[in-house]
N, C-alpha and C positions, 0 to 999 in steps of 0.2 A: 463119133456117135452124136446124133442130133438130139436136142432137148425136146421133150414132149411139151405141148402147150395146152392150156385151158383158158377159156374166155369167160369173163364175168363182167357184170355192170360196174361193181365196186369191189376192189381189193383193199384190204386193210392190213397194214403191217404192224403187228403188235396186239396181243390179247390182254391188254391192261384195261383200266377203267374207261379211258377215252375211246380206245378201239372197239371194245364191246358195246359201249353206249352208242357209238356211231352205227354199228351193225344192227343193233336192236331198233334204233330209231328209223333206219332205212326200211327195215322190214315192216315196222308199224305203219309207216306212211304208204308203203306199197299195198298192204292189206286194206287200208282205209280207202285207197283209190281203186281197188280191184285190179291191180297190176302185178305182174310178176317181175321182180327185180332180183337178180342173182348177186349174192354177197359172199365173199370169202375172207376169213381171218387167218393170217399166218402168225404163229407164235414160236419163237426160237427155243423157248423152254420146253422141257420134256412134257409138261402139262400146263394147262391154264393155271396161273398163279404161282408157278415154280420160281419165277424170277422177280416176283412182286415184293417190294419192301417199302414200307411206309410206317409212320409213327405207331398206331394210327388212331387218331380221333377223327371221326368222319362226320362231316356236315351233310345231312341227308337231303339238302335242298334239291340238288339235281336228280338224285335217285327218285324222289317223290314226283318230280316232273316226268321222269322217264317211265317209271312203273309205280303209279299211285297206290297200288294194292300190295306193295312189297312187304308190309307187316304181316299180311295173311298168306303170302306166297313163300314164306320160309327164308327170307333174306337173313343172313347171319349177323344181325345187329341186335345183340341181346343185352348189352350193358350200357345204359344211359349214363351220362356224366351226372354225378350227384354232388361232388365237391371239387371245387376248382381253386388251386392255390398257385401263387407265384412267389418264388424265393430269390433273394439276392445272397450269394454265397461269398464269404471270405474264407480264409484257410481253415478257421476253426468255428465260425459262427454262421448261422442262417437267419436272415431277416425276412419275415413275411410281409409282402406288400399288401395293404388292405384292399379287399375286393372293390370297394367303392371308388378307389382311386384309379383302377385299371380302365382303359378305354373299353367301351362296350363291344368293340370289334374283337377284343380278346376273350370275351366270355364264351365258355365252352358248354354251358348248359343248353340242352336241346340237341347236343351231339352225342355220338356213340363211340365207345371204345371197342375196337374190333380188329380182326385180322383182315387186312385189305386183300391178301392172297385168297382167303376163303370167300370174301365178297366177290372177287373176280371169278372164282370157280362157279359160284351161284349165277352170276351174270352170264357166264358161258352156257349154262344149262338153259337159261331164259332165251338166249340168242339161238341156240340150236332148236329149241321148240318152235321158233318162228321160221325155221328153214335156213339159217345161216350155216355155211360150211366152215368148220374150224379145223385147222391142221396144226396141232402142236408138234414140236420137234422138227419143224422146218424153218430154217433161218433164211430170211430174205437177204441175199448177199449182193445183188446187182440190181440197179435201176435200168429198166428198159425204156428206150426213147423211140418215137416214130420219126418219119422222114422230115417232119416239120419241127422237130426238136421238143415235142411235148412228151411228158411221161406217159408211157403206154402200159405200165405194169412193172412187175419185178420178177426176178428169177431167184429160185432157191439155190443154195450152195451145193456143189457136187459132194457126194459122200464117198468115203473109201479112198481118199488121196493120202499117200504117205508123206512124211516130212520132206523127203527128197523130191516130191512132185510126181513120183510114179504112181501108177494105179494098183491098188491092192485087189485081191480076188473079189472083194465085196463092193468094188467100185460101182457107183450109180450116178448117172448124170442128173443134175438138178432139173427142175421144171420151170417153165415160163408160165406165169400167171398174168395174163393180159386183161386190162380193164379199161373202161371208158374213163373212170376216175380212180385214182390210187390215193388212199389216205395214209399218211405216215404217223403212226401212233407208237413210236419206238421208246418213248420215255426220254429221260435226260441224256443228251449227247449221243443219240443214235447215229450210227455210221452213215446210213442212207439219208437221214435227215440233214446231216452235215453236208453231204454231197449236193443235195438239191438246193440247199441254202446258198452254196457257193455258185452253182451253175446258173441260178436265176437271180443272183444278187439280192436275196431276200433280206439281208441284214443292212443294206444301204439305208443310211439315214436314221438308224437306231443305235442305242448304246450297246457296247459289248455285253454279251450274256455274262452274268456272274453266277458263281456256283458255291455250293457247300458240299461237304461230305457228311453223311449221316451214318452213324454206327449204332447198332441195335442188338440187344439181347432179350430173349424170352426166359423168364424165371418162373419156377414153381416155388412159392414161398411158404413159410410156416403160416398156418391158418390164423394164428394170433397176430401176424404182421399184415394181414391182408385187409384192405379197405375197398371193397368192390365199388366201382364208380368214381374213385378218387383220381384226379388228374393233377400232377405237380409239374410245373416248369421252373427252370432256374436260369440265371445268368451269373457270371462272375467266375470265381475260382473253379477249376485250376487255370483258366485262361487269364492272361494279362489284359489290360485295358485296350491294348492295340490289336488284340486278336478277337474277332467276333465269333460268337457261337453261344451255345446253351444246351440245356438238358431237358429230358422229359421222363417222367415215371407215370405209367398208366396201369391202374389196378382193374382187372376185369375177370370175367369167367369164374372158374372154380380155383381160386388161389393163384391165379396167374398175374404176372407183372411184366409189362414191357418197360425196359429201361434203355434210354438212348442218349446219344450225344451228337451235336452238330458243330462242326468247325467250318467257318467260312474260308473258302480257298484263296482269298486274297491275303492270307497271312504272309508276313515278311521273313520270319526266322526259319531258315532251311533245316535247323536242328529239331524243329517241332514235329512230333508224331501224333496225329489225330487219334490213332488207336490207343496209344499209351495215355493220352490226356483223358480219354474215355475211361480207361481202367482206373486211373488215379481219381477221377471224379467219384467213383463208387465208394472210395475210402473216406469220404467226408463224413464227419460225425452225424450230420443230419440225414445222411443217405444210407450208410452201411447197415444200420440196424434192420432195415427192410429185408435184407438178404440173409440175415443170420439164420442158419439152419435150413436155408433154401438150396435149390439145385438149378443150375443153368441148363436150359434145354436147347437153345438155338442161338445162332449168331448170324449177323449179316451186315453188309455195308453197301451204300449206294450214294452216288453223287445226286445232288438236287439242283434244279435251276432256281437261282435267287434274284435274277435281274428285275423281275416284275414288269410293271407297266412300261418303263423306259426301254426295255430290252426285247419286247415282243416283236418279232420280225414280221414282214409281210407273210401272210399265211397261205395264200393261194398262188398257184403257178399253173402253166398249161398242163392239164391232165391230172392235177392232184392238189393236195393241201396238207398242212401240218396241223395236228391236233394234240391236246394234252400237254404233257411236260416236254414233248419235242418242241412245242411252241413256247414253253416257259411260263405257264400260268400259275405257278405256285405263289401263294400268299405267304411271304416270309415270316412276319411276326406271328401269324396264326399257326405256322408250320402245317399248313393245310393246302392241298392242291387237288384232292380227289373230286370235290364238288365242281371246281372249274374245269378239270380235265373232262369229266363226264358231260358237262354242259357244252364244251367246245366240240366234242364228238357229235352231240345232238345237232348243234348248229351246222356243222359240216355236212351231216347226213341230210338235213333239210335242204341245204343248197344243192347238194348232189342230186337228190331226188327231183327237185324242181328242174334242174338241167336235163336230167334223163327224160322227164315228162315232156319237155320241150324238144326232144329229139336231138339234144346236144351230146357231145362227148369230146374228151381230150382238150377242152378249152379251160379257161381260168374261171374258177368259182368266185367271182368278184363279190357276190352277195354274202358269202361267208366271211370274206376279208373285211367287209364293212359292217356285217351284222354283229360280230362279236363286240364291236365298239358301241353298239346300241344295247347290249345285253348287260345283265348284272355281273358278268365276268369283269367288264370294264370298270364298273363301280367298285367291285371288290378290290381290284388292284390299284385303282386311282387313289383310294383312301389311304393306302399304306405306301405309296410310291417313294416317300422320302425317308422311310425307316432304315432300309439297308444302306443307301449312300450316306446318310447322316452319321453312320458309325465311323466315318473317317476321322471324326473328332474324338474318338475313343468311346468305349462302351457306355460310360455313364452320361456324358454330355449328349452323345448321339441318341441314347435311349430316351432322355428327357425331351429332346427335340422331336423324336418320332412319336412319343406319347402325346405331346402337345398337338402335333399334326393330326393324329388319329382322333383325339378328343374334339377338335374343332369340326371335323367331319361328322362325328357322332352327334354333335349338338346342332347340326345343320348350318354351320358357319364355315363351310369349306372354302367359300369365296374369299375369306380373309387370309387364307394360306395358299395363294395361287402359284407359288414358286415350285419348281421341279428341279431337284438336285440331279446332277449327272453322275454316272458311274466311273467315267474316266477309262483307265487302262484295263485290259483283260487280266485275269488272275494269273496267267502264266508269266506276266511281267512283274509281279509283285515281290518275288524273292530277292533278298539282298545277299551279297556274298557272305559265306559262312564265317569268314574272319571278322566281319563287322558285327556279328550277332552272338549273344551269349549261348553257350551250350546248355542243354537241359538234361539233367540227370534223372532218369525215370527209375523208380524202385522196381526190383525184380517181382514178378507175379508170385502170389502165394498159392495159386491153384485152387483156392476156395472162393475168394471174392474177386480176385484179379487173375488174368490169364494171359498166355502168350498168343501170338498170331496163329501158329500152326494148329494148336488145340482148338482154337476158335473156328478156323476154316473147316476143321473136321465136322463141327456141328452145323455147318452150312450145307452139308451133303454135296459139296462141289465135286464134280467129276467131268473130265474131258478125256476123250480118246487120245492116248498119248502119242501115237504115231499119226500125226496129222500136221499140216503146215501151221506154223505159229500164227495165232490171231493177234498177237502183240508185236507189231513190226516197227523196226527202227529205220527211219528214213536215211540216217547216216550212222553207221555203227561206231564211228570214231567219237561222236559227240558225248556219249555217257562218261567216258574216261577223261577226254580232253577238256570238257566244259563242266558237266554236271558234278563230277567228282572233284576236279581241280578247283572249281570256283565255289560250288555250293555243297561240298562234302556229300555228294550222292543223295539228294533228297528223296529219290524214288524208293530208297530203302525204307523211308519213314512215312511218306504220304500214302503208300500202298497199304491197305488194311488187311492184306492177305499174304504178305511175304513173298510176292511174286519176284521182286527185284533184289538181287544181291550182287555185290562186287566180289569176285574171286580171283585168285592168283593161279595162273597156269605156268607150269615149268616148261621153259623152252630150252631144249638141248643145244649147246653150242657146237659149232663145227669142230673146234679143237676139244678133244676128249679131256684134256687137262684143264680146260677153262672152267670158271665158275658157272653153275647153272643159273640162267636168267629167269626172273619171275616177271610175268607180264599180267597186268591187271585187266580184267574185262568184266562187262556186265552180264550176269547170268539171268535169264528170264525163265522162271518156273511157271510156265503158262497154265499148267494143270491146276494151280492154286487159285486162278483168277475167278473172282466172284462177280465180274462184269460191272464193277462200280463206275468205271470210266474216269476215275480220278487221274490216272497217269496221262490220259489223252488231254485232260484239262490243264494240269498243273506243270507238266514238263516245261522248263524255262525256255527251251528252244523249239517246242512243239515238234519234237523229234519222234515221239512215240505215237503210233497210229493204231487205234483199236479197231479191229474189224471182227465180224462174226466168225466164231468157230463152227465146226459141224453142228447141225441142228441137234438139240437135246442136251448139248454140253453146258456146263455152268452149275450154278447153285440149284438146289431144290429146297426152298425154304419151307419148313413145316410150321404152319400156324402163324406165319409172320405177316 
């Protein structure tokens, strides 16, 4: 059965902030020029916003550039930040850092607390009103190349394939969506983005990308505990000084609170569980009172790109470009990337439209690759470039260095801090053998304030068709037991925030009926639980786990996240 094919000027993989911004900007430029440019957006989630997970305190700078009238057009940004606090936590105490001492870069006033998923839904309606074709539930599973080796589009995955590879009665071949330019807006650690980076050596000459895992819950809290517009960030407990990360609490809407926790994925101790650190954080005396009498409504987890300026790859290649978090534009100390993601999508759209107007196609958008370095994205990342790598000296010394660095830029004295720290090794190489590191005993969840992984995954509305090929693939099935379990005590059981990985014993019947039954340990992959965070693809010490897209529409469906 041959695949059907559709031709577009621009195909965009991913319906997040960067992809939708690219689509909107392309159509805006086409309308201004009186030209017809066809644009298609593919989104693997069941709907626009289904897989979107962010803090989210949103800097509206890029949105204002893209859609200046967003305030009167119904954009779901309704809660401005009114109170901005930063805490340093010890086990029993919380110390508030005075606002005057914080770098201006960290100030959240002028920003909005909102659901990024809802904002993406709204951006989707704006894109469609301009003539963008959006196809949710279609996962781009394959990059198409032309005879010259340029990207020529993507193909969606086949539907209706059973675990054993056979075709089920509802089998349907995927479609080819061919384009003069293909923009990859998959978010952090997208599978096709990783492919094109390797094929075109886009990471040559830049630092390894660094990552964190962000875990988040949405709560309905007691009205007496709610402080609409309050933003709280923290560092410190429950993480030790060698482990980077921090928390956020955002009060918004009608009695709603986002609470989240980020753990940098360069941690050393294989016994550490980011999910359980998050649950433990909520028990701090300065935090738990917020949730007394409240109800947890939703849960999610997502890897984030933390490498910043040093880790941005070459963005353009023959026939396409990387935009948004696929390129790694997150500002780590601000815990914000939406503004940069949207701006990068706009810049890529401008470069693609100029190329199309010149009769070009399938070549390299060099103007985009150079243009972002002349934009405010570059300035945003340049000012904070030493914050993340400085944490190698520990949380406190590293934070002091990062704060000094940001202050110098805020004061216009950036030339006095010309150095750029390097990131060094990738996160997959940071784990130390389990025998060398202390075990961590996590308290059992109480089901009221703290919870287990499976009940949390339930609130993410995650669902996959069970009878389909696994989208979490082992390059070598022997490594999980021979290396991960033997050396690192099976860290995939802990770094996965959804309980996907567990080691089980299989009974192997001996040839001699009188002999003792042998138990054989193996890694069981519960792929239906996967929330598409990509942490396993990042943190596995031998890079043995390969995350690929499942059938379109599978995965989480985050409500209001």
